[in-house]
Structure formats: C-alpha cells, structure tokens
mmCIF file of the N, C-alpha and C atoms, coordinates in Angstrom:
data_MODEL
# 
_entry.id   MODEL 
# 
loop_
_atom_site.group_PDB 
_atom_site.id 
_atom_site.type_symbol 
_atom_site.label_atom_id 
_atom_site.label_alt_id 
_atom_site.label_comp_id 
_atom_site.label_asym_id 
_atom_site.label_entity_id 
_atom_site.label_seq_id 
_atom_site.pdbx_PDB_ins_code 
_atom_site.Cartn_x 
_atom_site.Cartn_y 
_atom_site.Cartn_z 
_atom_site.occupancy 
_atom_site.B_iso_or_equiv 
_atom_site.pdbx_formal_charge 
_atom_site.auth_seq_id 
_atom_site.auth_comp_id 
_atom_site.auth_asym_id 
_atom_site.auth_atom_id 
_atom_site.pdbx_PDB_model_num 
ATOM 1   N N  . MET A 1 1  ? -10.709 9.378   -5.130  1.00 0.00 ? 1  MET A N  1 
ATOM 2   C CA . MET A 1 1  ? -9.379  8.964   -5.358  1.00 0.00 ? 1  MET A CA 1 
ATOM 3   C C  . MET A 1 1  ? -9.151  9.080   -6.911  1.00 0.00 ? 1  MET A C  1 
ATOM 4   N N  . LYS A 1 2  ? -8.038  9.630   -7.234  1.00 0.00 ? 2  LYS A N  1 
ATOM 5   C CA . LYS A 1 2  ? -7.697  9.841   -8.684  1.00 0.00 ? 2  LYS A CA 1 
ATOM 6   C C  . LYS A 1 2  ? -7.037  8.579   -9.263  1.00 0.00 ? 2  LYS A C  1 
ATOM 7   N N  . THR A 1 3  ? -6.982  8.494   -10.542 1.00 0.00 ? 3  THR A N  1 
ATOM 8   C CA . THR A 1 3  ? -6.425  7.370   -11.201 1.00 0.00 ? 3  THR A CA 1 
ATOM 9   C C  . THR A 1 3  ? -4.937  7.148   -10.828 1.00 0.00 ? 3  THR A C  1 
ATOM 10  N N  . ASP A 1 4  ? -4.213  8.333   -10.731 1.00 0.00 ? 4  ASP A N  1 
ATOM 11  C CA . ASP A 1 4  ? -2.790  8.249   -10.327 1.00 0.00 ? 4  ASP A CA 1 
ATOM 12  C C  . ASP A 1 4  ? -2.605  7.624   -8.922  1.00 0.00 ? 4  ASP A C  1 
ATOM 13  N N  . ASP A 1 5  ? -3.548  7.995   -8.036  1.00 0.00 ? 5  ASP A N  1 
ATOM 14  C CA . ASP A 1 5  ? -3.481  7.487   -6.680  1.00 0.00 ? 5  ASP A CA 1 
ATOM 15  C C  . ASP A 1 5  ? -3.750  6.018   -6.656  1.00 0.00 ? 5  ASP A C  1 
ATOM 16  N N  . VAL A 1 6  ? -4.698  5.489   -7.440  1.00 0.00 ? 6  VAL A N  1 
ATOM 17  C CA . VAL A 1 6  ? -5.007  4.072   -7.508  1.00 0.00 ? 6  VAL A CA 1 
ATOM 18  C C  . VAL A 1 6  ? -3.770  3.336   -8.078  1.00 0.00 ? 6  VAL A C  1 
ATOM 19  N N  . GLU A 1 7  ? -3.176  3.920   -9.091  1.00 0.00 ? 7  GLU A N  1 
ATOM 20  C CA . GLU A 1 7  ? -1.936  3.240   -9.705  1.00 0.00 ? 7  GLU A CA 1 
ATOM 21  C C  . GLU A 1 7  ? -0.866  3.196   -8.638  1.00 0.00 ? 7  GLU A C  1 
ATOM 22  N N  . LEU A 1 8  ? -0.663  4.189   -7.920  1.00 0.00 ? 8  LEU A N  1 
ATOM 23  C CA . LEU A 1 8  ? 0.389   4.180   -6.853  1.00 0.00 ? 8  LEU A CA 1 
ATOM 24  C C  . LEU A 1 8  ? 0.085   3.159   -5.794  1.00 0.00 ? 8  LEU A C  1 
ATOM 25  N N  . CYS A 1 9  ? -1.206  3.010   -5.435  1.00 0.00 ? 9  CYS A N  1 
ATOM 26  C CA . CYS A 1 9  ? -1.610  2.005   -4.437  1.00 0.00 ? 9  CYS A CA 1 
ATOM 27  C C  . CYS A 1 9  ? -1.263  0.585   -5.015  1.00 0.00 ? 9  CYS A C  1 
ATOM 28  N N  . ARG A 1 10 ? -1.557  0.399   -6.342  1.00 0.00 ? 10 ARG A N  1 
ATOM 29  C CA . ARG A 1 10 ? -1.293  -0.832  -6.935  1.00 0.00 ? 10 ARG A CA 1 
ATOM 30  C C  . ARG A 1 10 ? 0.223   -1.202  -6.867  1.00 0.00 ? 10 ARG A C  1 
ATOM 31  N N  . ILE A 1 11 ? 1.014   -0.219  -7.316  1.00 0.00 ? 11 ILE A N  1 
ATOM 32  C CA . ILE A 1 11 ? 2.444   -0.517  -7.339  1.00 0.00 ? 11 ILE A CA 1 
ATOM 33  C C  . ILE A 1 11 ? 2.953   -0.719  -5.932  1.00 0.00 ? 11 ILE A C  1 
ATOM 34  N N  . TYR A 1 12 ? 2.565   0.093   -4.981  1.00 0.00 ? 12 TYR A N  1 
ATOM 35  C CA . TYR A 1 12 ? 3.004   -0.033  -3.597  1.00 0.00 ? 12 TYR A CA 1 
ATOM 36  C C  . TYR A 1 12 ? 2.621   -1.400  -2.998  1.00 0.00 ? 12 TYR A C  1 
ATOM 37  N N  . GLY A 1 13 ? 1.382   -1.804  -3.212  1.00 0.00 ? 13 GLY A N  1 
ATOM 38  C CA . GLY A 1 13 ? 0.915   -3.050  -2.622  1.00 0.00 ? 13 GLY A CA 1 
ATOM 39  C C  . GLY A 1 13 ? 1.656   -4.255  -3.232  1.00 0.00 ? 13 GLY A C  1 
ATOM 40  N N  . GLN A 1 14 ? 1.812   -4.211  -4.520  1.00 0.00 ? 14 GLN A N  1 
ATOM 41  C CA . GLN A 1 14 ? 2.439   -5.347  -5.228  1.00 0.00 ? 14 GLN A CA 1 
ATOM 42  C C  . GLN A 1 14 ? 4.020   -5.443  -4.899  1.00 0.00 ? 14 GLN A C  1 
ATOM 43  N N  . MET A 1 15 ? 4.637   -4.273  -4.891  1.00 0.00 ? 15 MET A N  1 
ATOM 44  C CA . MET A 1 15 ? 6.029   -4.304  -4.541  1.00 0.00 ? 15 MET A CA 1 
ATOM 45  C C  . MET A 1 15 ? 6.297   -4.606  -3.113  1.00 0.00 ? 15 MET A C  1 
ATOM 46  N N  . ALA A 1 16 ? 5.440   -4.194  -2.238  1.00 0.00 ? 16 ALA A N  1 
ATOM 47  C CA . ALA A 1 16 ? 5.601   -4.510  -0.791  1.00 0.00 ? 16 ALA A CA 1 
ATOM 48  C C  . ALA A 1 16 ? 5.448   -6.005  -0.584  1.00 0.00 ? 16 ALA A C  1 
ATOM 49  N N  . ARG A 1 17 ? 4.538   -6.594  -1.309  1.00 0.00 ? 17 ARG A N  1 
ATOM 50  C CA . ARG A 1 17 ? 4.357   -8.020  -1.205  1.00 0.00 ? 17 ARG A CA 1 
ATOM 51  C C  . ARG A 1 17 ? 5.642   -8.796  -1.667  1.00 0.00 ? 17 ARG A C  1 
ATOM 52  N N  . GLU A 1 18 ? 6.114   -8.358  -2.848  1.00 0.00 ? 18 GLU A N  1 
ATOM 53  C CA . GLU A 1 18 ? 7.313   -8.977  -3.388  1.00 0.00 ? 18 GLU A CA 1 
ATOM 54  C C  . GLU A 1 18 ? 8.490   -8.858  -2.384  1.00 0.00 ? 18 GLU A C  1 
ATOM 55  N N  . TYR A 1 19 ? 8.592   -7.710  -1.805  1.00 0.00 ? 19 TYR A N  1 
ATOM 56  C CA . TYR A 1 19 ? 9.691   -7.395  -0.883  1.00 0.00 ? 19 TYR A CA 1 
ATOM 57  C C  . TYR A 1 19 ? 9.593   -8.151  0.443   1.00 0.00 ? 19 TYR A C  1 
ATOM 58  N N  . LEU A 1 20 ? 8.348   -8.136  0.975   1.00 0.00 ? 20 LEU A N  1 
ATOM 59  C CA . LEU A 1 20 ? 8.155   -8.746  2.283   1.00 0.00 ? 20 LEU A CA 1 
ATOM 60  C C  . LEU A 1 20 ? 7.745   -10.197 2.246   1.00 0.00 ? 20 LEU A C  1 
ATOM 61  N N  . GLY A 1 21 ? 7.376   -10.667 1.072   1.00 0.00 ? 21 GLY A N  1 
ATOM 62  C CA . GLY A 1 21 ? 7.140   -12.112 0.934   1.00 0.00 ? 21 GLY A CA 1 
ATOM 63  C C  . GLY A 1 21 ? 5.981   -12.628 1.780   1.00 0.00 ? 21 GLY A C  1 
ATOM 64  N N  . ALA A 1 22 ? 6.266   -13.619 2.563   1.00 0.00 ? 22 ALA A N  1 
ATOM 65  C CA . ALA A 1 22 ? 5.226   -14.243 3.383   1.00 0.00 ? 22 ALA A CA 1 
ATOM 66  C C  . ALA A 1 22 ? 4.941   -13.613 4.756   1.00 0.00 ? 22 ALA A C  1 
ATOM 67  N N  . VAL A 1 23 ? 5.522   -12.465 4.977   1.00 0.00 ? 23 VAL A N  1 
ATOM 68  C CA . VAL A 1 23 ? 5.194   -11.774 6.234   1.00 0.00 ? 23 VAL A CA 1 
ATOM 69  C C  . VAL A 1 23 ? 3.707   -11.424 6.263   1.00 0.00 ? 23 VAL A C  1 
ATOM 70  N N  . PRO A 1 24 ? 2.985   -11.760 7.301   1.00 0.00 ? 24 PRO A N  1 
ATOM 71  C CA . PRO A 1 24 ? 1.556   -11.453 7.403   1.00 0.00 ? 24 PRO A CA 1 
ATOM 72  C C  . PRO A 1 24 ? 1.338   -9.943  7.364   1.00 0.00 ? 24 PRO A C  1 
ATOM 73  N N  . TRP A 1 25 ? 0.229   -9.532  6.767   1.00 0.00 ? 25 TRP A N  1 
ATOM 74  C CA . TRP A 1 25 ? -0.105  -8.091  6.632   1.00 0.00 ? 25 TRP A CA 1 
ATOM 75  C C  . TRP A 1 25 ? -0.059  -7.444  8.026   1.00 0.00 ? 25 TRP A C  1 
ATOM 76  N N  . GLU A 1 26 ? -0.676  -8.114  9.032   1.00 0.00 ? 26 GLU A N  1 
ATOM 77  C CA . GLU A 1 26 ? -0.723  -7.545  10.360  1.00 0.00 ? 26 GLU A CA 1 
ATOM 78  C C  . GLU A 1 26 ? 0.647   -7.211  10.952  1.00 0.00 ? 26 GLU A C  1 
ATOM 79  N N  . ASP A 1 27 ? 1.654   -7.966  10.565  1.00 0.00 ? 27 ASP A N  1 
ATOM 80  C CA . ASP A 1 27 ? 3.009   -7.783  11.092  1.00 0.00 ? 27 ASP A CA 1 
ATOM 81  C C  . ASP A 1 27 ? 3.722   -6.665  10.425  1.00 0.00 ? 27 ASP A C  1 
ATOM 82  N N  . CYS A 1 28 ? 3.305   -6.236  9.249   1.00 0.00 ? 28 CYS A N  1 
ATOM 83  C CA . CYS A 1 28 ? 4.034   -5.217  8.538   1.00 0.00 ? 28 CYS A CA 1 
ATOM 84  C C  . CYS A 1 28 ? 3.188   -3.966  8.243   1.00 0.00 ? 28 CYS A C  1 
ATOM 85  N N  . ALA A 1 29 ? 1.992   -3.959  8.602   1.00 0.00 ? 29 ALA A N  1 
ATOM 86  C CA . ALA A 1 29 ? 1.035   -2.813  8.350   1.00 0.00 ? 29 ALA A CA 1 
ATOM 87  C C  . ALA A 1 29 ? 1.587   -1.483  8.819   1.00 0.00 ? 29 ALA A C  1 
ATOM 88  N N  . SER A 1 30 ? 2.129   -1.415  10.042  1.00 0.00 ? 30 SER A N  1 
ATOM 89  C CA . SER A 1 30 ? 2.639   -0.163  10.506  1.00 0.00 ? 30 SER A CA 1 
ATOM 90  C C  . SER A 1 30 ? 3.835   0.320   9.690   1.00 0.00 ? 30 SER A C  1 
ATOM 91  N N  . ARG A 1 31 ? 4.675   -0.590  9.286   1.00 0.00 ? 31 ARG A N  1 
ATOM 92  C CA . ARG A 1 31 ? 5.811   -0.212  8.411   1.00 0.00 ? 31 ARG A CA 1 
ATOM 93  C C  . ARG A 1 31 ? 5.343   0.256   7.061   1.00 0.00 ? 31 ARG A C  1 
ATOM 94  N N  . LEU A 1 32 ? 4.333   -0.422  6.577   1.00 0.00 ? 32 LEU A N  1 
ATOM 95  C CA . LEU A 1 32 ? 3.715   0.002   5.241   1.00 0.00 ? 32 LEU A CA 1 
ATOM 96  C C  . LEU A 1 32 ? 3.047   1.351   5.340   1.00 0.00 ? 32 LEU A C  1 
ATOM 97  N N  . GLU A 1 33 ? 2.395   1.609   6.450   1.00 0.00 ? 33 GLU A N  1 
ATOM 98  C CA . GLU A 1 33 ? 1.766   2.886   6.692   1.00 0.00 ? 33 GLU A CA 1 
ATOM 99  C C  . GLU A 1 33 ? 2.830   4.015   6.660   1.00 0.00 ? 33 GLU A C  1 
ATOM 100 N N  . ALA A 1 34 ? 3.902   3.803   7.340   1.00 0.00 ? 34 ALA A N  1 
ATOM 101 C CA . ALA A 1 34 ? 4.975   4.786   7.382   1.00 0.00 ? 34 ALA A CA 1 
ATOM 102 C C  . ALA A 1 34 ? 5.511   5.064   6.019   1.00 0.00 ? 34 ALA A C  1 
ATOM 103 N N  . GLY A 1 35 ? 5.741   4.042   5.282   1.00 0.00 ? 35 GLY A N  1 
ATOM 104 C CA . GLY A 1 35 ? 6.256   4.157   3.915   1.00 0.00 ? 35 GLY A CA 1 
ATOM 105 C C  . GLY A 1 35 ? 5.272   4.852   3.005   1.00 0.00 ? 35 GLY A C  1 
ATOM 106 N N  . TRP A 1 36 ? 3.987   4.581   3.194   1.00 0.00 ? 36 TRP A N  1 
ATOM 107 C CA . TRP A 1 36 ? 2.953   5.268   2.340   1.00 0.00 ? 36 TRP A CA 1 
ATOM 108 C C  . TRP A 1 36 ? 3.000   6.733   2.629   1.00 0.00 ? 36 TRP A C  1 
ATOM 109 N N  . LEU A 1 37 ? 3.106   7.148   3.898   1.00 0.00 ? 37 LEU A N  1 
ATOM 110 C CA . LEU A 1 37 ? 3.058   8.523   4.242   1.00 0.00 ? 37 LEU A CA 1 
ATOM 111 C C  . LEU A 1 37 ? 4.221   9.276   3.619   1.00 0.00 ? 37 LEU A C  1 
ATOM 112 N N  . ARG A 1 38 ? 5.354   8.619   3.365   1.00 0.00 ? 38 ARG A N  1 
ATOM 113 C CA . ARG A 1 38 ? 6.511   9.192   2.744   1.00 0.00 ? 38 ARG A CA 1 
ATOM 114 C C  . ARG A 1 38 ? 6.331   9.201   1.221   1.00 0.00 ? 38 ARG A C  1 
ATOM 115 N N  . LEU A 1 39 ? 5.735   8.205   0.672   1.00 0.00 ? 39 LEU A N  1 
ATOM 116 C CA . LEU A 1 39 ? 5.671   7.972   -0.760  1.00 0.00 ? 39 LEU A CA 1 
ATOM 117 C C  . LEU A 1 39 ? 4.544   8.640   -1.467  1.00 0.00 ? 39 LEU A C  1 
ATOM 118 N N  . ARG A 1 40 ? 3.418   8.809   -0.798  1.00 0.00 ? 40 ARG A N  1 
ATOM 119 C CA . ARG A 1 40 ? 2.188   9.305   -1.481  1.00 0.00 ? 40 ARG A CA 1 
ATOM 120 C C  . ARG A 1 40 ? 2.440   10.666  -2.116  1.00 0.00 ? 40 ARG A C  1 
ATOM 121 N N  . ARG A 1 41 ? 1.800   10.829  -3.245  1.00 0.00 ? 41 ARG A N  1 
ATOM 122 C CA . ARG A 1 41 ? 1.932   12.158  -4.037  1.00 0.00 ? 41 ARG A CA 1 
ATOM 123 C C  . ARG A 1 41 ? 0.865   13.066  -3.518  1.00 0.00 ? 41 ARG A C  1 
ATOM 124 N N  . ASN A 1 42 ? -0.305  12.532  -3.208  1.00 0.00 ? 42 ASN A N  1 
ATOM 125 C CA . ASN A 1 42 ? -1.448  13.308  -2.804  1.00 0.00 ? 42 ASN A CA 1 
ATOM 126 C C  . ASN A 1 42 ? -1.468  13.320  -1.237  1.00 0.00 ? 42 ASN A C  1 
ATOM 127 N N  . GLU A 1 43 ? -1.057  14.405  -0.593  1.00 0.00 ? 43 GLU A N  1 
ATOM 128 C CA . GLU A 1 43 ? -1.027  14.392  0.827   1.00 0.00 ? 43 GLU A CA 1 
ATOM 129 C C  . GLU A 1 43 ? -2.433  14.320  1.525   1.00 0.00 ? 43 GLU A C  1 
ATOM 130 N N  . ALA A 1 44 ? -3.456  14.534  0.753   1.00 0.00 ? 44 ALA A N  1 
ATOM 131 C CA . ALA A 1 44 ? -4.788  14.443  1.269   1.00 0.00 ? 44 ALA A CA 1 
ATOM 132 C C  . ALA A 1 44 ? -5.222  13.032  1.385   1.00 0.00 ? 44 ALA A C  1 
ATOM 133 N N  . LEU A 1 45 ? -4.531  12.132  0.698   1.00 0.00 ? 45 LEU A N  1 
ATOM 134 C CA . LEU A 1 45 ? -4.877  10.721  0.689   1.00 0.00 ? 45 LEU A CA 1 
ATOM 135 C C  . LEU A 1 45 ? -4.196  9.958   1.857   1.00 0.00 ? 45 LEU A C  1 
ATOM 136 N N  . GLU A 1 46 ? -4.958  9.888   2.976   1.00 0.00 ? 46 GLU A N  1 
ATOM 137 C CA . GLU A 1 46 ? -4.467  9.257   4.158   1.00 0.00 ? 46 GLU A CA 1 
ATOM 138 C C  . GLU A 1 46 ? -4.366  7.810   4.085   1.00 0.00 ? 46 GLU A C  1 
ATOM 139 N N  . TRP A 1 47 ? -3.611  7.155   4.963   1.00 0.00 ? 47 TRP A N  1 
ATOM 140 C CA . TRP A 1 47 ? -3.473  5.700   5.013   1.00 0.00 ? 47 TRP A CA 1 
ATOM 141 C C  . TRP A 1 47 ? -4.767  5.037   5.134   1.00 0.00 ? 47 TRP A C  1 
ATOM 142 N N  . GLU A 1 48 ? -5.650  5.579   6.004   1.00 0.00 ? 48 GLU A N  1 
ATOM 143 C CA . GLU A 1 48 ? -6.977  4.920   6.232   1.00 0.00 ? 48 GLU A CA 1 
ATOM 144 C C  . GLU A 1 48 ? -7.763  4.826   4.955   1.00 0.00 ? 48 GLU A C  1 
ATOM 145 N N  . ASP A 1 49 ? -7.543  5.757   4.077   1.00 0.00 ? 49 ASP A N  1 
ATOM 146 C CA . ASP A 1 49 ? -8.273  5.730   2.712   1.00 0.00 ? 49 ASP A CA 1 
ATOM 147 C C  . ASP A 1 49 ? -7.595  4.794   1.737   1.00 0.00 ? 49 ASP A C  1 
ATOM 148 N N  . ALA A 1 50 ? -6.274  4.796   1.731   1.00 0.00 ? 50 ALA A N  1 
ATOM 149 C CA . ALA A 1 50 ? -5.547  4.011   0.749   1.00 0.00 ? 50 ALA A CA 1 
ATOM 150 C C  . ALA A 1 50 ? -5.307  2.522   1.200   1.00 0.00 ? 50 ALA A C  1 
ATOM 151 N N  . GLU A 1 51 ? -5.325  2.240   2.503   1.00 0.00 ? 51 GLU A N  1 
ATOM 152 C CA . GLU A 1 51 ? -5.028  0.928   2.997   1.00 0.00 ? 51 GLU A CA 1 
ATOM 153 C C  . GLU A 1 51 ? -5.854  -0.220  2.415   1.00 0.00 ? 51 GLU A C  1 
ATOM 154 N N  . PRO A 1 52 ? -7.220  -0.068  2.278   1.00 0.00 ? 52 PRO A N  1 
ATOM 155 C CA . PRO A 1 52 ? -7.943  -1.166  1.716   1.00 0.00 ? 52 PRO A CA 1 
ATOM 156 C C  . PRO A 1 52 ? -7.520  -1.525  0.268   1.00 0.00 ? 52 PRO A C  1 
ATOM 157 N N  . LEU A 1 53 ? -7.218  -0.473  -0.514  1.00 0.00 ? 53 LEU A N  1 
ATOM 158 C CA . LEU A 1 53 ? -6.792  -0.730  -1.913  1.00 0.00 ? 53 LEU A CA 1 
ATOM 159 C C  . LEU A 1 53 ? -5.390  -1.330  -1.932  1.00 0.00 ? 53 LEU A C  1 
ATOM 160 N N  . ILE A 1 54 ? -4.470  -0.810  -1.082  1.00 0.00 ? 54 ILE A N  1 
ATOM 161 C CA . ILE A 1 54 ? -3.109  -1.312  -1.093  1.00 0.00 ? 54 ILE A CA 1 
ATOM 162 C C  . ILE A 1 54 ? -3.149  -2.779  -0.621  1.00 0.00 ? 54 ILE A C  1 
ATOM 163 N N  . ARG A 1 55 ? -3.993  -3.061  0.390   1.00 0.00 ? 55 ARG A N  1 
ATOM 164 C CA . ARG A 1 55 ? -4.068  -4.446  0.887   1.00 0.00 ? 55 ARG A CA 1 
ATOM 165 C C  . ARG A 1 55 ? -4.658  -5.342  -0.185  1.00 0.00 ? 55 ARG A C  1 
ATOM 166 N N  . ALA A 1 56 ? -5.635  -4.899  -0.980  1.00 0.00 ? 56 ALA A N  1 
ATOM 167 C CA . ALA A 1 56 ? -6.202  -5.746  -2.069  1.00 0.00 ? 56 ALA A CA 1 
ATOM 168 C C  . ALA A 1 56 ? -5.111  -6.064  -3.115  1.00 0.00 ? 56 ALA A C  1 
ATOM 169 N N  . PHE A 1 57 ? -4.333  -5.164  -3.457  1.00 0.00 ? 57 PHE A N  1 
ATOM 170 C CA . PHE A 1 57 ? -3.260  -5.398  -4.415  1.00 0.00 ? 57 PHE A CA 1 
ATOM 171 C C  . PHE A 1 57 ? -2.133  -6.294  -3.796  1.00 0.00 ? 57 PHE A C  1 
ATOM 172 N N  . TRP A 1 58 ? -1.909  -6.149  -2.510  1.00 0.00 ? 58 TRP A N  1 
ATOM 173 C CA . TRP A 1 58 ? -0.955  -7.020  -1.780  1.00 0.00 ? 58 TRP A CA 1 
ATOM 174 C C  . TRP A 1 58 ? -1.415  -8.460  -1.856  1.00 0.00 ? 58 TRP A C  1 
ATOM 175 N N  . GLU A 1 59 ? -2.692  -8.630  -1.556  1.00 0.00 ? 59 GLU A N  1 
ATOM 176 C CA . GLU A 1 59 ? -3.244  -10.028 -1.635  1.00 0.00 ? 59 GLU A CA 1 
ATOM 177 C C  . GLU A 1 59 ? -3.341  -10.610 -3.033  1.00 0.00 ? 59 GLU A C  1 
ATOM 178 N N  . LEU A 1 60 ? -3.568  -9.775  -4.027  1.00 0.00 ? 60 LEU A N  1 
ATOM 179 C CA . LEU A 1 60 ? -3.569  -10.239 -5.413  1.00 0.00 ? 60 LEU A CA 1 
ATOM 180 C C  . LEU A 1 60 ? -2.153  -10.679 -5.885  1.00 0.00 ? 60 LEU A C  1 
ATOM 181 N N  . ALA A 1 61 ? -1.124  -10.058 -5.288  1.00 0.00 ? 61 ALA A N  1 
ATOM 182 C CA . ALA A 1 61 ? 0.249   -10.355 -5.726  1.00 0.00 ? 61 ALA A CA 1 
ATOM 183 C C  . ALA A 1 61 ? 0.678   -11.663 -5.071  1.00 0.00 ? 61 ALA A C  1 
ATOM 184 N N  . ASP A 1 62 ? -0.070  -12.266 -4.196  1.00 0.00 ? 62 ASP A N  1 
ATOM 185 C CA . ASP A 1 62 ? 0.236   -13.490 -3.527  1.00 0.00 ? 62 ASP A CA 1 
ATOM 186 C C  . ASP A 1 62 ? 0.304   -14.679 -4.464  1.00 0.00 ? 62 ASP A C  1 
# 
C-alpha cells in the first residue's frame, strides 16, 4: 500500500466517523465499502485490503 493510499484511508475513516457519528461500524460497513469503491484512486486496492486501516482511523476519530 502506498503512502497516498494510507492517507486516503485516514481521511475516509475519519470523515466517515464524523458524518455517521455513533452508528456502529457493522451497521454502515456495506455503505462505506460502496463509497470506498467509488473513491479509491488505486483500483487494485480492494476493500478487503483497505478496511482494517479505514476502521482503525474510524475508531481513532471516536
């Protein structure tokens, strides 16, 4: 994973948390996955690879 990909995961995770607030991860993961697939710059970076990092930044933003 490149530095730009990590930065995008950070921004996406933090902004998603701000937008969705107290909604549990499990309740919005499918919506976040769909958003990621539209937003990602590197089409080779699948949700399964990015999700742990996005979730970590999501939890840090809490």
